[in-house]
N, CA, C and O atoms as CSV, one atom per row, in Angstrom:
chain,resi,resn,atom,element,x,y,z
A,1,MET,N,N,-18.373,0.580,-23.785
A,1,MET,CA,C,-17.443,-0.339,-23.151
A,1,MET,C,C,-16.901,0.340,-21.906
A,1,MET,O,O,-16.428,1.474,-21.977
A,2,THR,N,N,-16.962,-0.327,-20.783
A,2,THR,CA,C,-16.400,0.225,-19.556
A,2,THR,C,C,-15.424,-0.774,-18.970
A,2,THR,O,O,-15.516,-1.978,-19.214
A,3,ALA,N,N,-14.487,-0.253,-18.193
A,3,ALA,CA,C,-13.475,-1.095,-17.565
A,3,ALA,C,C,-14.103,-1.849,-16.395
A,3,ALA,O,O,-14.693,-1.229,-15.511
A,4,PRO,N,N,-13.984,-3.166,-16.380
A,4,PRO,CA,C,-14.528,-3.943,-15.254
A,4,PRO,C,C,-13.552,-3.895,-14.074
A,4,PRO,O,O,-12.701,-4.773,-13.932
A,5,LEU,N,N,-13.679,-2.882,-13.245
A,5,LEU,CA,C,-12.754,-2.723,-12.123
A,5,LEU,C,C,-12.987,-3.812,-11.094
A,5,LEU,O,O,-14.113,-4.059,-10.665
A,6,ASP,N,N,-11.918,-4.444,-10.716
A,6,ASP,CA,C,-12.000,-5.501,-9.720
A,6,ASP,C,C,-12.425,-4.914,-8.378
A,6,ASP,O,O,-11.864,-3.917,-7.921
A,7,ILE,N,N,-13.400,-5.527,-7.765
A,7,ILE,CA,C,-13.835,-5.094,-6.441
A,7,ILE,C,C,-12.883,-5.654,-5.391
A,7,ILE,O,O,-12.623,-4.997,-4.384
A,8,GLU,N,N,-12.367,-6.845,-5.609
A,8,GLU,CA,C,-11.436,-7.496,-4.686
A,8,GLU,C,C,-10.250,-8.015,-5.481
A,8,GLU,O,O,-10.269,-8.018,-6.711
A,9,GLY,N,N,-9.236,-8.447,-4.783
A,9,GLY,CA,C,-8.076,-9.020,-5.449
A,9,GLY,C,C,-6.928,-8.043,-5.561
A,9,GLY,O,O,-7.049,-6.880,-5.175
A,10,PRO,N,N,-5.811,-8.517,-6.091
A,10,PRO,CA,C,-4.603,-7.696,-6.105
A,10,PRO,C,C,-4.682,-6.460,-6.988
A,10,PRO,O,O,-3.943,-5.502,-6.760
A,11,ALA,N,N,-5.552,-6.452,-7.984
A,11,ALA,CA,C,-5.639,-5.307,-8.882
A,11,ALA,C,C,-6.726,-4.312,-8.476
A,11,ALA,O,O,-6.937,-3.315,-9.167
A,12,ALA,N,N,-7.411,-4.566,-7.374
A,12,ALA,CA,C,-8.506,-3.690,-6.947
A,12,ALA,C,C,-7.972,-2.324,-6.531
A,12,ALA,O,O,-7.035,-2.239,-5.738
A,13,PRO,N,N,-8.566,-1.248,-7.065
A,13,PRO,CA,C,-8.131,0.084,-6.661
A,13,PRO,C,C,-8.552,0.404,-5.233
A,13,PRO,O,O,-9.523,-0.160,-4.728
A,14,PRO,N,N,-7.819,1.314,-4.576
A,14,PRO,CA,C,-8.184,1.693,-3.206
A,14,PRO,C,C,-9.578,2.318,-3.159
A,14,PRO,O,O,-9.947,3.120,-4.017
A,15,ARG,N,N,-10.324,1.940,-2.157
A,15,ARG,CA,C,-11.684,2.455,-1.987
A,15,ARG,C,C,-11.937,2.783,-0.527
A,15,ARG,O,O,-11.303,2.236,0.375
A,16,SER,N,N,-12.872,3.681,-0.323
A,16,SER,CA,C,-13.370,4.007,1.004
A,16,SER,C,C,-14.877,4.131,0.865
A,16,SER,O,O,-15.368,4.933,0.071
A,17,ASN,N,N,-15.608,3.340,1.632
A,17,ASN,CA,C,-17.067,3.311,1.536
A,17,ASN,C,C,-17.535,3.084,0.102
A,17,ASN,O,O,-18.537,3.656,-0.326
A,18,GLY,N,N,-16.807,2.245,-0.640
A,18,GLY,CA,C,-17.180,1.897,-2.001
A,18,GLY,C,C,-16.727,2.898,-3.056
A,18,GLY,O,O,-16.845,2.620,-4.250
A,19,GLU,N,N,-16.217,4.048,-2.651
A,19,GLU,CA,C,-15.777,5.082,-3.584
A,19,GLU,C,C,-14.271,4.984,-3.806
A,19,GLU,O,O,-13.518,4.674,-2.883
A,20,LEU,N,N,-13.835,5.252,-5.046
A,20,LEU,CA,C,-12.410,5.270,-5.341
A,20,LEU,C,C,-11.737,6.367,-4.534
A,20,LEU,O,O,-12.312,7.431,-4.306
A,21,VAL,N,N,-10.502,6.091,-4.102
A,21,VAL,CA,C,-9.748,7.032,-3.284
A,21,VAL,C,C,-8.483,7.438,-4.034
A,21,VAL,O,O,-7.713,6.588,-4.483
A,22,PHE,N,N,-8.280,8.743,-4.162
A,22,PHE,CA,C,-7.082,9.292,-4.791
A,22,PHE,C,C,-6.451,10.260,-3.802
A,22,PHE,O,O,-7.099,11.196,-3.333
A,23,ALA,N,N,-5.168,10.024,-3.486
A,23,ALA,CA,C,-4.473,10.891,-2.538
A,23,ALA,C,C,-4.009,12.185,-3.195
A,23,ALA,O,O,-3.890,13.212,-2.526
A,24,GLU,N,N,-3.748,12.144,-4.490
A,24,GLU,CA,C,-3.248,13.319,-5.201
A,24,GLU,C,C,-3.914,13.395,-6.573
A,24,GLU,O,O,-4.357,12.376,-7.101
A,25,PRO,N,N,-3.989,14.599,-7.157
A,25,PRO,CA,C,-4.652,14.752,-8.453
A,25,PRO,C,C,-4.065,13.879,-9.565
A,25,PRO,O,O,-4.813,13.396,-10.415
A,26,TRP,N,N,-2.755,13.666,-9.580
A,26,TRP,CA,C,-2.157,12.864,-10.654
A,26,TRP,C,C,-2.687,11.436,-10.633
A,26,TRP,O,O,-2.750,10.785,-11.675
A,27,GLU,N,N,-3.069,10.942,-9.452
A,27,GLU,CA,C,-3.573,9.581,-9.362
A,27,GLU,C,C,-4.896,9.430,-10.112
A,27,GLU,O,O,-5.099,8.449,-10.826
A,28,SER,N,N,-5.784,10.391,-9.950
A,28,SER,CA,C,-7.068,10.311,-10.660
A,28,SER,C,C,-6.860,10.485,-12.161
A,28,SER,O,O,-7.580,9.883,-12.958
A,29,ARG,N,N,-5.881,11.301,-12.554
A,29,ARG,CA,C,-5.601,11.468,-13.979
A,29,ARG,C,C,-5.035,10.178,-14.572
A,29,ARG,O,O,-5.421,9.780,-15.671
A,30,ALA,N,N,-4.130,9.529,-13.857
A,30,ALA,CA,C,-3.559,8.259,-14.336
A,30,ALA,C,C,-4.663,7.206,-14.445
A,30,ALA,O,O,-4.704,6.440,-15.408
A,31,PHE,N,N,-5.541,7.173,-13.468
A,31,PHE,CA,C,-6.669,6.244,-13.484
A,31,PHE,C,C,-7.546,6.510,-14.701
A,31,PHE,O,O,-7.871,5.593,-15.455
A,32,GLY,N,N,-7.925,7.765,-14.883
A,32,GLY,CA,C,-8.791,8.135,-15.996
A,32,GLY,C,C,-8.151,7.871,-17.353
A,32,GLY,O,O,-8.830,7.482,-18.303
A,33,MET,N,N,-6.856,8.082,-17.435
A,33,MET,CA,C,-6.153,7.840,-18.695
A,33,MET,C,C,-6.230,6.365,-19.067
A,33,MET,O,O,-6.513,6.030,-20.218
A,34,ALA,N,N,-5.982,5.481,-18.104
A,34,ALA,CA,C,-6.035,4.047,-18.397
A,34,ALA,C,C,-7.445,3.619,-18.800
A,34,ALA,O,O,-7.614,2.878,-19.769
A,35,VAL,N,N,-8.442,4.076,-18.074
A,35,VAL,CA,C,-9.825,3.712,-18.392
A,35,VAL,C,C,-10.214,4.262,-19.767
A,35,VAL,O,O,-10.841,3.559,-20.560
A,36,SER,N,N,-9.848,5.503,-20.049
A,36,SER,CA,C,-10.178,6.111,-21.344
A,36,SER,C,C,-9.509,5.378,-22.501
A,36,SER,O,O,-10.134,5.140,-23.534
A,37,LEU,N,N,-8.245,5.021,-22.330
A,37,LEU,CA,C,-7.542,4.295,-23.397
A,37,LEU,C,C,-8.153,2.914,-23.618
A,37,LEU,O,O,-8.257,2.450,-24.754
A,38,HIS,N,N,-8.556,2.262,-22.534
A,38,HIS,CA,C,-9.251,0.978,-22.664
A,38,HIS,C,C,-10.571,1.163,-23.415
A,38,HIS,O,O,-10.878,0.409,-24.338
A,39,GLU,N,N,-11.345,2.169,-23.013
A,39,GLU,CA,C,-12.641,2.396,-23.643
A,39,GLU,C,C,-12.502,2.788,-25.114
A,39,GLU,O,O,-13.419,2.569,-25.906
A,40,ALA,N,N,-11.355,3.367,-25.478
A,40,ALA,CA,C,-11.095,3.720,-26.875
A,40,ALA,C,C,-10.619,2.525,-27.686
A,40,ALA,O,O,-10.422,2.628,-28.897
A,41,GLY,N,N,-10.432,1.376,-27.010
A,41,GLY,CA,C,-10.024,0.164,-27.707
A,41,GLY,C,C,-8.521,0.006,-27.878
A,41,GLY,O,O,-8.071,-0.833,-28.658
A,42,THR,N,N,-7.743,0.803,-27.158
A,42,THR,CA,C,-6.287,0.731,-27.276
A,42,THR,C,C,-5.752,-0.593,-26.755
A,42,THR,O,O,-4.801,-1.143,-27.311
A,43,PHE,N,N,-6.355,-1.104,-25.698
A,43,PHE,CA,C,-5.964,-2.392,-25.116
A,43,PHE,C,C,-7.171,-2.983,-24.412
A,43,PHE,O,O,-8.145,-2.285,-24.131
A,44,THR,N,N,-7.099,-4.274,-24.129
A,44,THR,CA,C,-8.183,-4.925,-23.397
A,44,THR,C,C,-7.935,-4.779,-21.903
A,44,THR,O,O,-6.801,-4.605,-21.457
A,45,TRP,N,N,-9.024,-4.856,-21.139
A,45,TRP,CA,C,-8.860,-4.749,-19.695
A,45,TRP,C,C,-8.050,-5.920,-19.134
A,45,TRP,O,O,-7.236,-5.704,-18.235
A,46,PRO,N,N,-8.236,-7.154,-19.624
A,46,PRO,CA,C,-7.388,-8.238,-19.126
A,46,PRO,C,C,-5.891,-7.991,-19.364
A,46,PRO,O,O,-5.065,-8.392,-18.543
A,47,GLU,N,N,-5.534,-7.337,-20.477
A,47,GLU,CA,C,-4.124,-6.998,-20.718
A,47,GLU,C,C,-3.613,-6.039,-19.644
A,47,GLU,O,O,-2.535,-6.228,-19.082
A,48,PHE,N,N,-4.408,-5.011,-19.375
A,48,PHE,CA,C,-3.997,-4.039,-18.359
A,48,PHE,C,C,-3.961,-4.680,-16.979
A,48,PHE,O,O,-3.012,-4.483,-16.219
A,49,ARG,N,N,-4.983,-5.435,-16.666
A,49,ARG,CA,C,-5.061,-6.091,-15.346
A,49,ARG,C,C,-3.851,-6.989,-15.127
A,49,ARG,O,O,-3.275,-6.989,-14.039
A,50,ALA,N,N,-3.455,-7.752,-16.140
A,50,ALA,CA,C,-2.292,-8.638,-16.016
A,50,ALA,C,C,-1.012,-7.824,-15.779
A,50,ALA,O,O,-0.167,-8.217,-14.975
A,51,ALA,N,N,-0.872,-6.700,-16.474
A,51,ALA,CA,C,0.310,-5.847,-16.281
A,51,ALA,C,C,0.320,-5.257,-14.880
A,51,ALA,O,O,1.375,-5.157,-14.253
A,52,LEU,N,N,-0.846,-4.867,-14.386
A,52,LEU,CA,C,-0.941,-4.307,-13.037
A,52,LEU,C,C,-0.606,-5.355,-11.983
A,52,LEU,O,O,0.141,-5.077,-11.045
A,53,ILE,N,N,-1.154,-6.556,-12.133
A,53,ILE,CA,C,-0.861,-7.633,-11.177
A,53,ILE,C,C,0.631,-7.960,-11.201
A,53,ILE,O,O,1.229,-8.205,-10.153
A,54,ALA,N,N,1.233,-7.963,-12.390
A,54,ALA,CA,C,2.676,-8.234,-12.494
A,54,ALA,C,C,3.476,-7.155,-11.782
A,54,ALA,O,O,4.448,-7.464,-11.092
A,55,ARG,N,N,3.086,-5.894,-11.935
A,55,ARG,CA,C,3.789,-4.802,-11.253
A,55,ARG,C,C,3.636,-4.910,-9.742
A,55,ARG,O,O,4.597,-4.685,-9.007
A,56,ILE,N,N,2.447,-5.248,-9.275
A,56,ILE,CA,C,2.215,-5.400,-7.837
A,56,ILE,C,C,3.052,-6.550,-7.296
A,56,ILE,O,O,3.684,-6.411,-6.248
A,57,ALA,N,N,3.067,-7.686,-7.993
A,57,ALA,CA,C,3.854,-8.848,-7.558
A,57,ALA,C,C,5.341,-8.521,-7.530
A,57,ALA,O,O,6.045,-8.927,-6.606
A,58,ALA,N,N,5.828,-7.791,-8.536
A,58,ALA,CA,C,7.240,-7.420,-8.565
A,58,ALA,C,C,7.572,-6.492,-7.404
A,58,ALA,O,O,8.637,-6.612,-6.798
A,59,TRP,N,N,6.672,-5.572,-7.090
A,59,TRP,CA,C,6.902,-4.677,-5.955
A,59,TRP,C,C,6.946,-5.486,-4.656
A,59,TRP,O,O,7.827,-5.283,-3.821
A,60,GLU,N,N,5.990,-6.401,-4.494
A,60,GLU,CA,C,5.949,-7.217,-3.273
A,60,GLU,C,C,7.209,-8.054,-3.119
A,60,GLU,O,O,7.706,-8.233,-2.007
A,61,ALA,N,N,7.726,-8.567,-4.230
A,61,ALA,CA,C,8.918,-9.422,-4.187
A,61,ALA,C,C,10.194,-8.628,-3.956
A,61,ALA,O,O,11.155,-9.154,-3.396
A,62,GLY,N,N,10.217,-7.364,-4.381
A,62,GLY,CA,C,11.468,-6.632,-4.308
A,62,GLY,C,C,11.447,-5.361,-3.498
A,62,GLY,O,O,12.413,-4.598,-3.535
A,63,ALA,N,N,10.376,-5.105,-2.765
A,63,ALA,CA,C,10.275,-3.868,-1.994
A,63,ALA,C,C,11.299,-3.861,-0.869
A,63,ALA,O,O,11.482,-4.848,-0.156
A,64,ALA,N,N,11.949,-2.737,-0.735
A,64,ALA,CA,C,12.891,-2.560,0.365
A,64,ALA,C,C,12.102,-2.426,1.668
A,64,ALA,O,O,10.979,-1.922,1.661
A,65,PRO,N,N,12.681,-2.873,2.786
A,65,PRO,CA,C,11.982,-2.726,4.070
A,65,PRO,C,C,11.603,-1.261,4.312
A,65,PRO,O,O,12.436,-0.363,4.187
A,66,GLY,N,N,10.355,-1.042,4.656
A,66,GLY,CA,C,9.873,0.303,4.934
A,66,GLY,C,C,9.470,1.094,3.703
A,66,GLY,O,O,8.992,2.221,3.829
A,67,GLU,N,N,9.654,0.521,2.499
A,67,GLU,CA,C,9.254,1.225,1.275
A,67,GLU,C,C,7.732,1.283,1.223
A,67,GLU,O,O,7.072,0.246,1.297
A,68,PRO,N,N,7.169,2.479,1.097
A,68,PRO,CA,C,5.711,2.584,1.098
A,68,PRO,C,C,5.091,2.028,-0.181
A,68,PRO,O,O,5.649,2.163,-1.270
A,69,TYR,N,N,3.953,1.416,-0.027
A,69,TYR,CA,C,3.198,0.882,-1.157
A,69,TYR,C,C,2.392,2.019,-1.759
A,69,TYR,O,O,1.667,2.711,-1.045
A,70,ASN,N,N,2.510,2.220,-3.063
A,70,ASN,CA,C,1.735,3.252,-3.745
A,70,ASN,C,C,1.041,2.609,-4.944
A,70,ASN,O,O,1.651,2.397,-5.992
A,71,TYR,N,N,-0.222,2.311,-4.773
A,71,TYR,CA,C,-1.005,1.622,-5.788
A,71,TYR,C,C,-0.958,2.343,-7.126
A,71,TYR,O,O,-0.766,1.713,-8.166
A,72,TYR,N,N,-1.132,3.664,-7.106
A,72,TYR,CA,C,-1.226,4.373,-8.378
A,72,TYR,C,C,0.116,4.547,-9.073
A,72,TYR,O,O,0.128,4.762,-10.286
A,73,ARG,N,N,1.230,4.469,-8.388
A,73,ARG,CA,C,2.532,4.420,-9.064
A,73,ARG,C,C,2.643,3.102,-9.836
A,73,ARG,O,O,3.155,3.070,-10.955
A,74,LEU,N,N,2.162,2.027,-9.232
A,74,LEU,CA,C,2.165,0.728,-9.904
A,74,LEU,C,C,1.155,0.727,-11.054
A,74,LEU,O,O,1.415,0.139,-12.104
A,75,TRP,N,N,0.027,1.371,-10.866
A,75,TRP,CA,C,-0.989,1.513,-11.911
A,75,TRP,C,C,-0.381,2.212,-13.122
A,75,TRP,O,O,-0.517,1.742,-14.252
A,76,LEU,N,N,0.289,3.334,-12.881
A,76,LEU,CA,C,0.896,4.098,-13.961
A,76,LEU,C,C,2.000,3.301,-14.656
A,76,LEU,O,O,2.120,3.336,-15.880
A,77,ALA,N,N,2.805,2.584,-13.870
A,77,ALA,CA,C,3.863,1.750,-14.458
A,77,ALA,C,C,3.253,0.649,-15.326
A,77,ALA,O,O,3.788,0.333,-16.388
A,78,ALA,N,N,2.143,0.067,-14.884
A,78,ALA,CA,C,1.466,-0.966,-15.678
A,78,ALA,C,C,0.930,-0.375,-16.975
A,78,ALA,O,O,1.015,-1.007,-18.028
A,79,LEU,N,N,0.380,0.831,-16.904
A,79,LEU,CA,C,-0.104,1.489,-18.113
A,79,LEU,C,C,1.054,1.729,-19.081
A,79,LEU,O,O,0.917,1.503,-20.283
A,80,GLU,N,N,2.184,2.182,-18.562
A,80,GLU,CA,C,3.368,2.375,-19.397
A,80,GLU,C,C,3.795,1.056,-20.036
A,80,GLU,O,O,4.137,1.018,-21.218
A,81,ASP,N,N,3.775,-0.028,-19.250
A,81,ASP,CA,C,4.150,-1.349,-19.779
A,81,ASP,C,C,3.253,-1.759,-20.942
A,81,ASP,O,O,3.731,-2.221,-21.978
A,82,VAL,N,N,1.946,-1.581,-20.755
A,82,VAL,CA,C,0.990,-1.980,-21.792
A,82,VAL,C,C,1.190,-1.140,-23.056
A,82,VAL,O,O,1.223,-1.679,-24.162
A,83,LEU,N,N,1.322,0.168,-22.893
A,83,LEU,CA,C,1.481,1.041,-24.054
A,83,LEU,C,C,2.809,0.801,-24.765
A,83,LEU,O,O,2.870,0.837,-25.994
A,84,ALA,N,N,3.864,0.558,-24.005
A,84,ALA,CA,C,5.160,0.257,-24.626
A,84,ALA,C,C,5.092,-1.090,-25.343
A,84,ALA,O,O,5.665,-1.250,-26.420
A,85,GLY,N,N,4.391,-2.063,-24.745
A,85,GLY,CA,C,4.239,-3.373,-25.369
A,85,GLY,C,C,3.474,-3.320,-26.675
A,85,GLY,O,O,3.713,-4.129,-27.572
A,86,LEU,N,N,2.557,-2.374,-26.787
A,86,LEU,CA,C,1.780,-2.203,-28.013
A,86,LEU,C,C,2.497,-1.301,-29.014
A,86,LEU,O,O,2.001,-1.060,-30.114
A,87,CYS,N,N,3.662,-0.809,-28.620
A,87,CYS,CA,C,4.433,0.157,-29.422
A,87,CYS,C,C,3.634,1.437,-29.649
A,87,CYS,O,O,3.857,2.149,-30.629
A,88,ALA,N,N,2.709,1.724,-28.747
A,88,ALA,CA,C,1.943,2.963,-28.808
A,88,ALA,C,C,2.797,4.136,-28.355
A,88,ALA,O,O,2.571,5.277,-28.756
A,89,VAL,N,N,3.770,3.843,-27.521
A,89,VAL,CA,C,4.702,4.839,-27.015
A,89,VAL,C,C,5.990,4.115,-26.644
A,89,VAL,O,O,5.947,2.991,-26.144
A,90,SER,N,N,7.125,4.745,-26.883
A,90,SER,CA,C,8.396,4.107,-26.536
A,90,SER,C,C,8.744,4.406,-25.085
A,90,SER,O,O,8.268,5.386,-24.512
A,91,THR,N,N,9.562,3.569,-24.508
A,91,THR,CA,C,9.982,3.802,-23.124
A,91,THR,C,C,10.771,5.101,-23.020
A,91,THR,O,O,10.712,5.770,-21.989
A,92,ASP,N,N,11.512,5.476,-24.072
A,92,ASP,CA,C,12.237,6.751,-24.062
A,92,ASP,C,C,11.264,7.928,-24.013
A,92,ASP,O,O,11.512,8.914,-23.319
A,93,GLU,N,N,10.149,7.822,-24.755
A,93,GLU,CA,C,9.146,8.885,-24.737
A,93,GLU,C,C,8.515,9.002,-23.353
A,93,GLU,O,O,8.292,10.108,-22.862
A,94,VAL,N,N,8.227,7.866,-22.724
A,94,VAL,CA,C,7.651,7.878,-21.385
A,94,VAL,C,C,8.626,8.539,-20.415
A,94,VAL,O,O,8.224,9.378,-19.608
A,95,THR,N,N,9.891,8.172,-20.486
A,95,THR,CA,C,10.901,8.739,-19.591
A,95,THR,C,C,11.020,10.244,-19.793
A,95,THR,O,O,11.045,11.001,-18.823
A,96,ALA,N,N,11.093,10.681,-21.045
A,96,ALA,CA,C,11.224,12.112,-21.340
A,96,ALA,C,C,10.012,12.890,-20.831
A,96,ALA,O,O,10.161,13.953,-20.229
A,97,ARG,N,N,8.821,12.362,-21.073
A,97,ARG,CA,C,7.594,13.046,-20.635
A,97,ARG,C,C,7.508,13.071,-19.111
A,97,ARG,O,O,7.077,14.066,-18.528
A,98,THR,N,N,7.915,11.986,-18.471
A,98,THR,CA,C,7.910,11.932,-17.013
A,98,THR,C,C,8.837,12.992,-16.448
A,98,THR,O,O,8.469,13.692,-15.504
A,99,GLN,N,N,10.017,13.122,-16.999
A,99,GLN,CA,C,10.967,14.131,-16.527
A,99,GLN,C,C,10.402,15.538,-16.704
A,99,GLN,O,O,10.550,16.384,-15.823
A,100,THR,N,N,9.756,15.785,-17.836
A,100,THR,CA,C,9.150,17.093,-18.075
A,100,THR,C,C,8.074,17.384,-17.035
A,100,THR,O,O,8.024,18.476,-16.469
A,101,LEU,N,N,7.222,16.404,-16.791
A,101,LEU,CA,C,6.131,16.612,-15.837
A,101,LEU,C,C,6.626,16.785,-14.411
A,101,LEU,O,O,6.040,17.556,-13.651
A,102,THR,N,N,7.682,16.094,-14.031
A,102,THR,CA,C,8.184,16.218,-12.654
A,102,THR,C,C,8.842,17.564,-12.405
A,102,THR,O,O,9.026,17.955,-11.252
A,103,GLN,N,N,9.196,18.271,-13.448
A,103,GLN,CA,C,9.814,19.588,-13.291
A,103,GLN,C,C,8.782,20.708,-13.194
A,103,GLN,O,O,9.141,21.855,-12.927
A,104,ARG,N,N,7.526,20.396,-13.403
A,104,ARG,CA,C,6.476,21.407,-13.304
A,104,ARG,C,C,6.225,21.736,-11.843
A,104,ARG,O,O,6.356,20.868,-10.980
A,105,PRO,N,N,5.861,23.001,-11.552
A,105,PRO,CA,C,5.538,23.362,-10.164
A,105,PRO,C,C,4.368,22.531,-9.659
A,105,PRO,O,O,3.484,22.144,-10.423
A,106,GLN,N,N,4.379,22.269,-8.376
A,106,GLN,CA,C,3.348,21.407,-7.791
A,106,GLN,C,C,1.945,21.961,-8.015
A,106,GLN,O,O,1.003,21.188,-8.188
A,107,ASP,N,N,1.790,23.270,-8.014
A,107,ASP,CA,C,0.452,23.864,-8.152
A,107,ASP,C,C,0.141,24.286,-9.586
A,107,ASP,O,O,-0.727,25.134,-9.797
A,108,HIS,N,N,0.825,23.718,-10.567
A,108,HIS,CA,C,0.656,24.157,-11.959
A,108,HIS,C,C,-0.782,24.056,-12.462
A,108,HIS,O,O,-1.190,24.839,-13.320
A,109,ASP,N,N,-1.537,23.123,-11.953
A,109,ASP,CA,C,-2.914,22.942,-12.412
A,109,ASP,C,C,-3.849,24.036,-11.901
A,109,ASP,O,O,-4.961,24.191,-12.407
A,110,HIS,N,N,-3.406,24.784,-10.912
A,110,HIS,CA,C,-4.310,25.720,-10.253
A,110,HIS,C,C,-3.896,27.172,-10.435
A,110,HIS,O,O,-4.535,28.062,-9.873
A,111,ARG,N,N,-2.858,27.435,-11.196
A,111,ARG,CA,C,-2.411,28.808,-11.416
A,111,ARG,C,C,-3.112,29.400,-12.626
A,111,ARG,O,O,-3.558,28.688,-13.526
A,112,ASP,N,N,-3.195,30.714,-12.620
A,112,ASP,CA,C,-3.713,31.474,-13.756
A,112,ASP,C,C,-5.149,31.110,-14.141
A,112,ASP,O,O,-5.551,31.300,-15.289
A,113,HIS,N,N,-5.904,30.598,-13.205
A,113,HIS,CA,C,-7.313,30.306,-13.461
A,113,HIS,C,C,-8.139,31.358,-12.711
A,113,HIS,O,O,-7.873,31.640,-11.543
A,114,PRO,N,N,-9.120,31.926,-13.372
A,114,PRO,CA,C,-9.964,32.910,-12.658
A,114,PRO,C,C,-10.730,32.239,-11.525
A,114,PRO,O,O,-11.050,31.051,-11.575
A,115,ASP,N,N,-11.006,33.023,-10.528
A,115,ASP,CA,C,-11.810,32.492,-9.421
A,115,ASP,C,C,-13.204,32.165,-9.939
A,115,ASP,O,O,-13.735,32.884,-10.785
A,116,PRO,N,N,-13.798,31.090,-9.440
A,116,PRO,CA,C,-15.161,30.749,-9.875
A,116,PRO,C,C,-16.148,31.803,-9.376
A,116,PRO,O,O,-15.911,32.445,-8.353
A,117,PRO,N,N,-17.234,31.976,-10.088
A,117,PRO,CA,C,-18.253,32.956,-9.628
A,117,PRO,C,C,-18.830,32.528,-8.295
A,117,PRO,O,O,-18.923,31.339,-7.992
A,118,HIS,N,N,-19.213,33.507,-7.510
A,118,HIS,CA,C,-19.794,33.215,-6.185
A,118,HIS,C,C,-21.277,33.192,-6.244
A,118,HIS,O,O,-21.932,32.963,-5.227
């Protein structure tokens, strides 16, 4: 089972020359987490897609002037909505985990790893 990613429309992920575009490592992890959970049968893709479209519409309706659009922040919020709706995770757990992750150093993924062989 694979996620049927929309090529066009409001839920379509950012692409360049047909390839997915991630500005930061957390974006690709959030993307992969949603796809993996879908493929594991945690939720259907239409459920996730509807949550993502709702988040995008809410952002469009309430964005402050000059507020930058960040697709993957909305993607992650939609994933949180779906998981909280399924009672797979509570909103308090999401908040606590988010706070923990935001306190980690920016380069935490790249420290203490040996250099690759040349």
